[in-house]
C-alpha positions as CSV (number, residue, x, y, z in Angstrom):
1,M,95.1,109.2,118.5
2,L,98.5,108.8,116.7
3,P,99.4,110.9,113.8
4,D,98.3,109.5,110.4
5,T,101.3,108.2,108.3
6,D,100.1,110.5,105.2
7,D,100.2,113.5,107.6
8,L,103.6,112.7,109.0
9,P,105.9,114.4,106.4
10,A,104.3,117.8,107.1
11,L,104.5,117.3,110.8
12,L,108.2,116.3,110.6
13,L,108.9,119.5,108.7
14,D,106.8,121.6,111.3
15,L,109.1,120.1,113.8
16,A,112.2,121.2,111.8
17,V,113.4,117.7,111.2
18,P,116.2,117.7,108.6
19,H,114.8,116.9,105.1
20,E,117.1,114.0,104.6
21,D,115.6,112.2,107.7
22,V,112.0,112.6,106.6
23,N,111.5,109.6,104.2
24,D,113.3,107.1,106.6
25,L,111.3,108.2,109.6
26,V,108.0,108.0,107.7
27,A,108.9,104.4,106.5
28,Q,109.7,103.5,110.1
29,W,106.6,105.0,111.4
30,R,104.5,103.0,108.9
31,R,106.3,99.8,110.0
32,L,106.0,100.5,113.7
33,T,102.3,101.5,113.7
34,G,101.4,98.5,111.5
35,D,102.8,96.0,114.0
36,P,100.6,95.3,117.0
37,G,103.6,94.6,119.3
38,T,105.5,97.8,118.5
39,L,102.3,99.9,118.4
40,R,101.5,98.7,122.0
41,L,105.0,99.5,123.0
42,L,104.6,103.1,121.6
43,T,101.3,103.4,123.5
44,E,103.1,102.3,126.7
45,C,105.9,104.9,126.3
46,V,103.5,107.7,125.7
47,G,101.5,106.7,128.8
48,E,104.7,106.7,130.9
49,L,105.8,110.1,129.3
50,F,102.5,111.7,130.6
51,R,102.3,110.0,134.0
52,E,102.1,112.6,136.8
53,P,101.8,115.5,134.4
54,E,102.0,118.1,137.0
55,D,105.2,117.0,138.4
56,T,107.7,119.4,136.8
57,G,111.2,118.0,136.4
58,R,110.2,114.4,136.4
59,T,112.1,112.1,134.1
60,P,109.8,109.3,132.8
61,E,111.0,105.7,133.4
62,L,111.5,105.1,129.7
63,P,114.8,103.4,129.4
64,G,113.4,99.9,130.0
65,L,110.6,100.4,127.6
66,L,112.9,101.9,124.9
67,A,115.1,98.7,125.4
68,S,112.3,96.7,124.0
69,A,112.4,98.6,120.7
70,P,113.4,96.9,117.5
71,A,117.3,96.5,117.5
72,D,117.7,98.4,114.2
73,L,115.8,101.4,115.5
74,T,117.9,102.1,118.5
75,D,118.8,105.6,117.3
76,T,115.3,106.7,116.3
77,F,112.8,104.9,118.5
78,A,112.6,107.7,121.0
79,V,111.9,110.0,118.0
80,H,108.9,107.9,117.2
81,V,107.6,108.0,120.9
82,L,107.7,111.8,120.9
83,L,105.9,111.8,117.5
84,A,103.3,109.4,119.1
85,A,103.0,111.8,122.1
86,L,102.6,114.8,119.9
87,P,98.8,115.0,119.8
88,R,98.7,115.0,123.7
89,T,101.2,117.7,123.9
90,Q,99.3,119.9,121.4
91,A,96.1,119.2,123.5
92,L,97.9,120.4,126.6
93,H,99.0,123.5,124.8
94,R,95.6,124.2,123.5
95,A,94.0,123.7,126.9
96,R,96.2,126.4,128.3
97,G,95.5,128.7,125.3
98,I,99.1,128.7,124.3
99,P,99.4,130.1,120.8
100,A,100.1,127.6,118.0
101,E,103.2,129.5,116.9
102,I,104.9,129.3,120.3
103,S,103.9,125.5,120.4
104,R,105.5,124.9,117.0
105,R,108.7,126.7,117.8
106,T,109.0,124.9,121.1
107,L,108.5,121.5,119.7
108,A,110.7,122.2,116.7
109,D,113.6,121.5,119.1
110,L,113.0,117.9,118.2
111,G,114.4,118.6,114.7
112,R,117.3,120.6,116.2
113,H,118.4,117.5,118.1
114,L,118.1,115.3,115.0
115,A,120.3,117.9,113.2
116,V,122.8,117.7,116.1
117,H,123.0,113.9,115.9
118,R,123.4,113.9,112.1
119,R,126.2,116.4,112.4
120,R,128.1,114.2,114.8
121,H,127.1,110.8,113.5
122,G,126.2,111.2,109.9
123,R,122.7,109.5,110.3
124,A,119.3,110.1,111.8
125,G,119.0,109.6,115.5
126,M,118.6,111.4,118.8
127,Q,120.6,110.8,121.9
128,S,119.1,113.4,124.2
129,W,115.5,112.1,124.6
130,R,115.4,112.9,128.3
131,W,115.9,116.6,127.3
132,L,112.9,116.6,124.8
133,V,110.6,115.1,127.4
134,R,110.4,118.6,129.1
135,H,109.2,120.1,125.8
136,F,106.6,117.3,125.1
137,R,105.3,117.3,128.7
138,G,104.5,121.1,128.5
139,E,107.3,122.0,130.9
140,L,109.6,124.1,128.5
141,Y,108.9,126.7,126.0
142,Q,110.9,128.5,123.4
143,L,110.3,132.2,123.7
144,G,112.5,134.1,121.3
145,R,116.2,133.3,121.6
146,L,116.0,131.5,124.9
147,Q,114.2,128.6,126.4
148,F,112.3,128.7,129.8
149,E,111.6,125.6,131.7
150,R,109.0,125.4,134.5
151,A,110.7,124.3,137.7
152,R,110.9,124.5,141.4
153,L,113.6,125.8,143.8
154,G,115.8,123.3,145.5
155,D,117.3,123.8,148.9
156,R,120.5,125.5,147.9
157,D,118.9,127.8,145.3
158,A,116.0,128.7,147.8
159,R,118.5,129.7,150.5
160,V,120.5,132.0,148.0
161,T,117.4,133.7,146.6
162,A,115.8,134.1,150.1
163,S,119.0,135.7,151.3
164,A,118.6,138.3,148.5
165,G,115.1,139.3,149.8
166,L,113.0,137.1,147.7
167,D,109.9,135.2,149.1
168,A,111.5,131.8,148.2
169,A,111.5,128.5,149.9
170,P,112.2,125.0,148.7
171,G,109.5,124.1,146.2
172,T,108.7,127.6,145.1
173,P,108.0,128.0,141.4
174,C,111.0,129.2,139.3
175,L,112.3,129.0,135.8
176,N,115.4,127.4,134.4
177,L,116.8,129.2,131.5
178,H,118.4,127.4,128.5
179,I,120.5,128.6,125.5
180,P,119.7,126.4,122.5
181,D,122.1,126.1,119.6
182,F,121.3,127.1,116.0
183,H,119.4,130.2,117.1
184,G,121.8,132.9,116.2
185,P,123.9,135.2,118.3
186,L,123.2,135.6,122.0
187,T,122.7,139.3,121.7
188,P,121.7,141.5,124.7
189,S,118.6,142.8,122.7
190,A,117.6,139.2,121.8
191,C,117.9,138.2,125.5
192,D,116.0,141.2,126.8
193,R,113.2,140.3,124.4
194,S,113.2,136.7,125.5
195,V,112.9,137.6,129.1
196,A,110.2,140.2,128.4
197,L,108.2,137.5,126.5
198,A,108.7,135.0,129.3
199,R,107.3,137.5,131.9
200,E,104.2,138.0,129.7
201,F,103.9,134.3,128.8
202,F,104.0,132.7,132.3
203,A,101.7,135.4,133.8
204,R,99.1,134.7,131.0
205,Y,99.3,131.0,130.7
206,F,100.6,129.7,134.0
207,P,99.2,132.5,136.4
208,E,98.9,130.0,139.2
209,E,102.7,129.4,139.4
210,R,104.2,132.9,139.8
211,P,107.9,132.0,139.5
212,V,110.1,134.1,141.7
213,A,113.5,133.7,139.9
214,V,115.2,132.7,136.7
215,L,118.1,130.2,137.2
216,C,120.7,129.2,134.7
217,H,123.2,126.3,134.9
218,S,125.8,126.7,132.0
219,W,129.4,126.7,131.1
220,L,128.6,130.0,129.6
221,L,128.5,131.4,133.1
222,D,132.1,130.3,133.9
223,P,133.8,133.4,135.0
224,Q,137.1,132.2,133.4
225,L,135.7,133.3,130.0
226,R,136.5,136.8,131.2
227,R,140.1,136.0,130.6
228,Y,139.6,135.3,126.9
229,L,136.7,137.5,125.6
230,P,136.2,141.2,125.2
231,A,134.1,142.9,127.9
232,D,131.5,143.8,125.2
233,S,131.2,140.2,124.0
234,N,127.7,138.7,123.9
235,I,128.7,135.9,126.3
236,L,130.1,138.3,129.0
237,R,127.1,140.6,128.7
238,F,124.9,137.5,129.2
239,Q,126.8,136.7,132.3
240,G,126.2,140.2,133.6
241,R,122.5,139.5,133.8
242,F,123.0,137.0,136.6
243,R,123.9,137.0,140.3
244,I,126.1,134.0,141.4
245,A,124.2,131.3,143.0
246,R,127.2,129.0,144.0
247,E,130.7,128.0,142.6
248,E,131.2,124.5,140.9
249,S,134.2,122.4,142.0
250,E,133.6,119.5,139.5
251,P,135.2,120.1,136.0
252,A,132.9,119.9,133.0
253,D,135.5,120.1,130.1
254,T,133.2,118.2,127.7
255,E,130.4,120.7,127.9
256,P,132.0,123.6,126.0
257,V,133.5,121.1,123.5
258,Q,130.2,119.5,122.9
259,F,128.4,122.9,122.4
260,V,131.1,124.9,120.5
261,F,132.4,122.0,118.3
262,G,129.5,119.6,118.3
263,D,131.3,116.6,119.6
264,P,132.5,116.1,123.2
265,D,135.0,113.4,122.2
266,L,137.1,115.6,119.8
267,P,140.9,115.6,120.7
268,V,141.8,118.7,122.6
269,A,145.0,119.2,120.6
270,A,143.1,119.4,117.3
271,L,140.3,121.8,118.3
272,P,140.0,124.6,115.7
273,R,140.9,128.3,116.8
274,R,138.7,130.1,114.2
275,T,136.7,132.3,116.6
276,S,137.4,133.9,120.0
277,V,135.1,131.3,121.7
278,E,136.8,128.5,119.9
279,R,140.2,129.8,120.9
280,A,139.0,130.3,124.5
281,V,137.7,126.7,125.0
282,G,140.6,125.1,123.3
283,D,143.4,127.2,124.7
284,Q,142.2,126.7,128.3
285,L,142.2,122.9,127.9
286,R,145.5,122.7,125.9
287,A,147.1,124.7,128.8
288,G,145.9,122.1,131.4
289,G,143.0,124.1,132.7
290,H,139.3,123.1,133.1
291,W,136.0,124.5,132.3
292,Y,133.2,124.6,135.0
293,V,129.4,125.0,134.9
294,G,128.4,128.3,136.3
295,H,125.3,128.8,138.4
296,G,123.6,132.0,138.3
297,W,120.1,133.6,138.9
298,F,118.1,136.8,138.6
299,P,114.7,137.8,140.0
300,F,112.0,137.1,137.5
301,R,109.4,139.7,138.4
302,A,110.3,143.1,136.9
303,E,112.1,145.2,139.4
């Protein structure tokens, strides 16, 4: 059953959707659900979203379906697909016994992505629907400051963790750790609390999986940051949690520009220098250097 149009404003606010987007999204929803053709398309998209629900890490084959959306809703149709999926997502969470507050905070990442889109483009929309798929399929959860995604070890990470003494083989359950924006400083105490919450959460609500390690793939783990930031900075203390999984040889210069400044296409020469992180990102690029995604891990079970 799809959300009722009259209930939609409250649902959007629960999902942290920016207030200036609410009226337009409600009007679009009324139009979409009132047309048999687009209603059928929404239903097909939701069916594809939840196909093979136990296959973690699966990206649904939605691009072809999304291409059939009304041309004037290119930026927002994926938002409506996720809204249509919301009752099924909430049912999945309830079936696991996941507290409503964790469910709400997890799914509120939808609103954060709308805010990111508006900050960059000045209008409602969402570019990263593939990312939100994880939340709505029940694969990713916001636990305090950090997000934890149910996943399985690939060949390379399995070799690294097994060599460190873990009982790890390709396909062994693990967790991918993500650092969302708009959630305050990445303080050691906040991270400690998130990891503790994750250990309790997955033991209680996914006891059959027993993840062996937490993996993180982020430019925040680039060791070059040590050249620019003080040793007691939150970012370097965050790096200190991880063992190196492997080094990356392919530059990812747009990653820090996107996450620090909000737009990966900003000209490097004009990047602001207001904070130590802004100075680090911009100065490295202006000097002709590059940034790389770091790959780190630590054992998930308390040692």
